[in-house]
C-alpha positions as CSV (number, residue, x, y, z in Angstrom):
1,M,-8.7,3.0,11.1
2,N,-6.2,0.4,9.2
3,F,-2.8,1.2,8.0
4,T,-0.4,-0.7,7.0
5,G,3.0,0.7,6.9
6,I,5.6,2.5,9.5
7,V,4.5,6.0,10.9
8,K,7.0,8.1,12.6
9,K,6.5,8.6,16.0
10,N,5.8,12.8,16.6
11,N,4.2,12.6,13.1
12,L,1.6,10.2,15.2
13,E,1.5,12.6,18.3
14,K,1.3,15.2,16.0
15,F,-2.3,14.1,14.3
16,L,-3.5,12.2,17.8
17,N,-2.9,15.9,19.0
18,I,-5.2,17.5,17.0
19,I,-8.1,14.4,16.9
20,K,-8.1,14.3,20.9
21,T,-9.8,17.3,21.7
22,N,-13.0,16.1,19.3
23,S,-12.5,12.4,21.2
24,Y,-13.5,10.9,24.1
25,R,-11.2,8.5,23.7
26,I,-8.9,6.9,21.1
27,K,-6.8,3.2,21.3
28,G,-5.1,0.9,19.0
29,F,-1.9,-0.5,17.9
30,F,0.1,1.3,15.9
31,H,3.5,0.2,13.3
32,L,6.0,3.1,14.6
33,E,9.9,3.6,13.7
34,E,11.0,1.9,16.9
35,G,8.8,-0.9,16.7
36,W,4.8,-1.9,17.2
37,H,2.8,0.4,20.4
38,Q,-0.4,-0.1,21.7
39,V,-1.3,3.0,22.0
40,D,-3.9,4.6,24.7
41,V,-5.3,8.4,24.3
42,V,-7.4,9.9,27.3
43,G,-8.3,13.7,27.5
44,K,-4.5,14.9,26.8
45,N,-2.9,12.2,28.3
46,I,-1.0,9.9,25.2
47,D,0.5,7.0,26.1
48,Y,2.5,4.1,24.0
49,K,3.5,0.6,25.4
50,P,6.0,-2.1,23.8
51,C,3.3,-4.8,22.2
52,E,3.6,-7.9,19.8
53,P,3.3,-7.5,16.4
54,K,0.1,-7.0,14.5
55,E,-1.5,-7.8,11.1
56,S,-2.1,-4.4,10.3
57,S,-2.1,-0.7,12.7
58,Q,-5.5,0.0,13.3
59,L,-6.9,3.2,15.9
60,V,-10.2,3.4,17.2
61,F,-12.2,6.7,17.7
62,I,-14.8,7.6,20.2
63,S,-16.0,10.9,18.6
64,K,-17.4,13.7,21.1
65,I,-18.2,15.1,17.9
66,G,-20.2,12.2,16.5
67,P,-19.6,11.3,12.2
68,N,-18.6,15.1,12.5
69,I,-15.2,13.7,13.3
70,I,-14.5,11.6,10.5
71,K,-13.8,14.6,8.1
72,P,-10.8,16.3,10.6
73,I,-9.1,12.8,10.8
74,I,-9.3,12.3,7.2
75,N,-7.8,15.8,6.6
76,N,-5.4,15.8,8.9
77,W,-3.9,12.3,8.2
78,N,-3.6,13.1,4.6
79,E,-1.3,16.4,5.5
80,I,0.8,15.0,8.2
81,I,0.7,11.7,7.5
82,G,0.4,11.3,3.8
83,E,-0.3,7.8,3.1
84,K,-3.1,5.7,2.4
85,M,-5.2,4.4,5.3
86,E,-8.3,2.9,5.5
87,L,-11.4,4.6,7.9
88,K,-14.5,3.1,8.3
89,N,-17.3,4.3,10.2
């Protein structure tokens, strides 16, 4: 997933808490209001570490349910974040 805006950390966390139930792992770099962060999600744990700025925010999802994770990602992103993002399969 690619995104060029800035997100509130609590909104990203709401999104990740929903999607992580269908994911083995989620990782990437995201531009939060507090600055750029490396994001790592494994199991129930969500970890944020400050990092250098990137061209755009990106997350990679390792799905437990294969391509069926696409619809929940899109629907929950639109509901919680409500801004345009690009999702590649």
